[in-house]
C-alpha positions in Angstrom: 0.1 0.0 0.0 1.7 3.4 0.9 1.5 5.9 3.3 -2.3 6.5 2.5 -2.8 2.8 2.8 -2.6 2.7 6.5 -6.1 3.8 7.4 -7.5 1.2 5.0 -5.1 -1.5 6.3 -6.1 -0.6 10.1 -9.8 -0.6 9.3 -9.5 -4.3 8.1 -7.3 -5.1 10.9 -9.8 -4.1 13.5 -12.5 -5.9 12.0 -10.5 -9.0 12.4 -9.1 -8.3 15.9 -12.6 -7.2 17.3 -13.1 -6.0 20.8 -12.0 -7.5 24.2 -11.3 -11.1 24.8 -9.5 -13.2 27.4 -9.8 -17.0 26.0 -8.1 -19.5 28.4 -6.4 -20.9 25.2 -5.0 -17.8 23.9 -1.5 -17.3 25.3 -1.9 -13.5 24.7 -4.3 -13.3 27.7 -6.5 -10.2 28.1 -6.6 -8.5 24.5 -8.6 -5.7 23.3 -8.5 -4.4 19.7 -5.8 -6.9 19.0 -3.5 -5.4 21.7 -2.5 -7.9 24.5 -1.8 -7.0 28.1 1.8 -7.4 27.5 1.7 -4.8 24.6 -0.4 -2.6 26.6 2.2 -2.5 29.5 5.1 -2.2 27.0 3.4 0.8 24.8 0.8 2.3 26.9 0.6 1.8 30.7 3.4 -0.1 32.6 1.3 -1.4 35.2 -2.0 -2.0 33.0 -4.3 -4.6 34.1 -7.0 -6.6 32.5 -9.5 -4.2 33.3 -7.2 -1.4 31.7 -7.1 -3.6 28.6 -10.8 -3.9 28.4 -11.2 0.0 28.8 -8.5 0.7 26.3 -9.8 3.3 23.8 -9.5 2.4 20.2 -7.3 5.5 19.8 -4.5 4.0 21.9 -4.6 0.8 19.9 -4.5 2.8 16.5 -1.4 4.8 17.9 0.3 1.3 18.9 -0.2 -0.3 15.6 0.9 2.9 13.8 4.2 3.1 15.5 5.0 -0.3 16.8 4.0 -2.3 13.8 3.2 -0.5 10.7 6.2 2.0 11.0 8.5 -0.6 12.6 8.1 -2.8 9.6 8.4 0.2 7.1 5.0 -0.6 5.6 4.8 2.7 4.0 7.6 1.7 1.7 6.6 -1.8 0.7 4.5 -2.3 -2.5 0.7 -1.9 -2.3 -0.8 -5.0 -1.1 2.5 -6.4 0.3 2.3 -3.8 3.1 -1.1 -4.9 4.4 -0.1 -8.7 4.2 3.0 -8.1 6.2 1.2 -5.7 8.8 -1.5 -8.0 9.4 0.9 -10.9 9.7 3.1 -8.8 12.0 0.1 -8.1 14.5 -1.3 -11.6 14.3 2.1 -13.4 14.9 4.6 -10.7 15.8 6.9 -8.5 13.8 9.8 -10.7 14.5 8.2 -13.5 12.6 6.6 -11.4 9.9 10.1 -9.7 9.1 11.8 -12.7 8.9 9.4 -14.5 6.7 9.4 -11.5 4.3 13.2 -11.5 4.2 13.3 -15.4 3.5 10.9 -15.1 0.8 12.9 -12.4 -0.8 16.0 -14.8 -0.5 17.8 -12.5 2.0 19.2 -13.7 5.2 16.6 -14.3 7.9 19.0 -14.2 10.9 17.3 -10.8 11.3 13.8 -9.6 11.4 14.7 -6.0 10.6 13.2 -4.5 7.3 16.2 -2.8 6.0 16.7 -0.8 2.7 18.0 -4.2 1.0 14.4 -5.8 1.9 12.6 -2.6 0.5 14.5 -2.8 -2.7 14.1 -6.6 -3.1 10.4 -6.3 -2.3 10.0 -3.7 -5.1 11.8 -5.9 -7.5 9.5 -8.8 -7.0 5.9 -9.4 -8.4 3.7 -7.9 -5.8 1.0 -10.4 -6.4 3.2 -13.3 -6.2 4.8 -12.0 -3.0 1.5 -11.7 -1.4 0.4 -15.2 -2.1 3.8 -16.5 -0.8 3.5 -14.6 2.4 0.0 -15.9 3.0 1.0 -19.5 2.0 3.6 -19.5 4.6 1.4 -17.8 7.1 -1.2 -20.4 7.0 1.3 -23.2 6.9 2.7 -21.9 10.2 -0.7 -21.3 11.9 -1.8 -24.9 11.1 1.3 -26.1 12.8 0.4 -24.5 16.2 -1.0 -26.7 18.9 -4.0 -24.2 19.2 -5.0 -24.6 15.6 -7.8 -26.8 16.7 -9.1 -24.0 18.8 -8.7 -21.0 16.7 -8.0 -22.5 13.1 -11.4 -21.7 11.7 -11.0 -17.9 12.5 -7.3 -17.9 11.5 -7.8 -19.6 8.2 -10.8 -17.2 7.3 -8.7 -14.2 8.4 -5.6 -15.2 6.1 -7.9 -15.9 3.1 -9.6 -12.5 3.5 -6.1 -10.8 3.8 -5.0 -12.4 0.7 -8.1 -11.4 -1.3 -8.1 -7.8 -0.1 -4.2 -7.6 -0.5 -4.5 -8.9 -4.1 -7.3 -6.4 -4.8 -5.3 -3.3 -3.4 -2.3 -4.4 -5.7 -4.5 -4.7 -8.8 -6.1 -1.4 -8.1 -2.9 0.5 -7.7 -1.2 -1.1 -10.7 -4.4 -0.2 -12.9 -4.4 3.4 -11.7 -0.6 3.6 -12.2 -1.0 2.4 -15.9 -3.9 4.8 -16.5 -2.0 7.7 -15.3 0.9 6.8 -17.4 -1.2 6.3 -20.5 -2.9 9.8 -19.7 0.4 11.8 -19.8 1.3 11.4 -23.4 -2.3 12.1 -24.3 -2.3 15.1 -22.5 0.9 16.5 -24.3 -0.6 15.6 -27.7 -3.6 17.7 -27.1 -1.9 20.8 -26.0 -3.4 24.1 -27.1 -2.0 25.2 -30.5 -0.6 28.7 -30.4 -2.6 31.6 -32.1 -1.4 33.2 -35.0 -0.4 36.8 -34.5 -2.3 39.5 -35.8 -1.1 41.1 -39.2 0.6 44.4 -38.9 -1.9 47.1 -38.6 -2.5 49.7 -41.5 -1.6 53.3 -41.0 -4.2 54.7 -38.7 -7.1 56.7 -40.1 -7.6 60.4 -39.3 -10.4 59.5 -36.8 -8.2 57.1 -34.9 -5.2 59.6 -34.9 -7.7 62.0 -33.2 -8.8 59.5 -30.6 -4.9 58.8 -29.9 -4.4 62.6 -29.5 -7.5 62.9 -27.2 -6.5 60.0 -25.3 -2.8 60.7 -25.0 -1.8 57.0 -25.5 -1.6 54.4 -28.3 -4.7 52.4 -28.8 -4.6 48.7 -28.4 -3.3 46.7 -31.4 -6.6 44.9 -32.1 -8.3 48.3 -32.6 -5.8 49.5 -35.0 -6.1 46.1 -36.8 -9.8 46.7 -37.1 -9.2 50.0 -38.9 -7.6 48.8 -42.1 -9.0 51.4 -44.6 -6.7 54.4 -43.6 -7.9 58.0 -44.6 
């Protein structure tokens, strides 16, 4: 996506994350808007409780997602669609895993999860739709291997499928818009306004025009002189 893609990506993310939950099988514990108690203590209130998480304003969650996930993984600089796929993966499974998977799929060393300039450049060289598909395939395979798949698998699987569809649609839309813009530029240059031919030199002003010039004390406009082409 790009910088302007964040709001759209966040809106989709919040639909998947929903409101408050504290499922006994969820290792994240008390969670609201997808923000766990651990993240709430790290990025919001150091001594946050489950009650604080339950009462967390959505604006707080949005701020955490912007700085600790979207910006941390440099999603503004990733290709459209890839940004959303990486962002949602990072929120769901951690930016450490999402960053390593992205690097691995780009044939870069995955001993680090940092999204570096090399990662950005490699992502831009890749076919965006193929990269989105690869990210979602790896993500689903990882989730299927978790011991809690039997509990959360239906929801996780649906989420990955919806992320894939949405990310591919964003990629298609941006590529179409770019192609239309590139096609429109030459057309605009070809239809530029033709310059107007200059007026022919005016003939010697008639006696009436000479009197007007004397009264006004200044030359008359050129188009007036041009209309008076009969002279005395």
